[in-house]
N, C-alpha and C positions, 0 to 999 in steps of 0.2 A: 503493499500499499504506500503510495507515495505522499510526500509530506502534505501537499494540499488536499488530500482526501482522508486525513485523519479527522475524527470527531472529537472536538473539544469537550470539556467536561459539561459546560453548560447546554451543548447542543445534545449532549447523551441525555442530561436531565429533561429538555424539553420533549425530544422524542420518547423518552419512557412514560412522561406524564399523556402524551397523544396516546399510546398504546393503552394506558390504565383507563383512560376517558372512553375508549371504545367508541369513535366516530362523534364524541359528544363534546369534542377537543375545540374549543375557541379560546381565543386570547386570554380572558379573564379565567377561564376555567383551568386553563393549563398554567397560570400564573398561580392560582390558589392551590392546585395540587403540588406544584413544585415547592412552594413555601412550607406547604402542610408535611411534606416529605422528608425536606432537607432542614427545616427549621432555621430558615435564613430568609432575609428579605429579597424579593424578585421585583425589579420594576417591569411595569407593564410593556415601556419601551424596548427593554431588552429580551422580553418574549417576543414582541412583534418582528424586530430585528432578525432574531434568530430564525423564527418561523419562515420568514421571507427567504433567508440565507439557505434553510434547509430544503424549501420548496424549489428555489433555484438549481441546486446539486442534483435534484430528483428524490430525494428522501423523504417527500411529504407531497400529498396532492391535497387540494383544498376545493370547496364549494360552498356557494351561498345557501344558507338554510331559509327557513320561512322567516318573512318579517314578522315583528311583534309590535302590538300598539305600545308596550312598554319602552320600547326603543325607538319611539317616534316614526313608525313604520320602516326601519332601516332593518336590515336581516345580518344575521350573525355571519362570519366566515367559519367554517369547520376545516380540520384539518385531519388527515389520516396517512397513516404509515404506507409507503410504497414498497414492493418488494426489495429496491435498492436500499431503502432506508434499513429494512429489516438487516440485509446483508451487513451494511456498514457498521448498525448496531453490534452484530454478533460479531464482527472483525474487530471492533473496539474492545469489547469485552474479552476476547480471548487475547488480545494483546497485553492487557492488564493481568489477566491470569496468567500468563507465562510469565511477565514481570515479577509478580508476586511468589510464583512457585519456588518452595525452597526456603524462602524468608520466614522469620519469625517476628510476627508483628509485635512480641512483647519486647524484642531487642531494640526496639525504634526509640525507646526512652520516652521522656516527656510525659 
């Protein structure tokens, strides 16, 4: 996997949130899922920038949901994982697992 194809930590978090939300993932729900699972603050701007980048890379697909009166008639843009995104995520997981293999987490200190 070339340098430009490796998934960063936040990209992995966003892809995993999309999978967990099972086609119900849109910007704010992805943000909430990420914050709940990582216990760290996530800005909506970072989520949208990452979603757009992952879609450009072919890791996500998006579609417009139904419009809702609570959103002033606007629709939500939903996201789903592509097969390329699944492959990239499995590859990233494998790389990290290989790096951890044989290391003792207790020896990390701190």
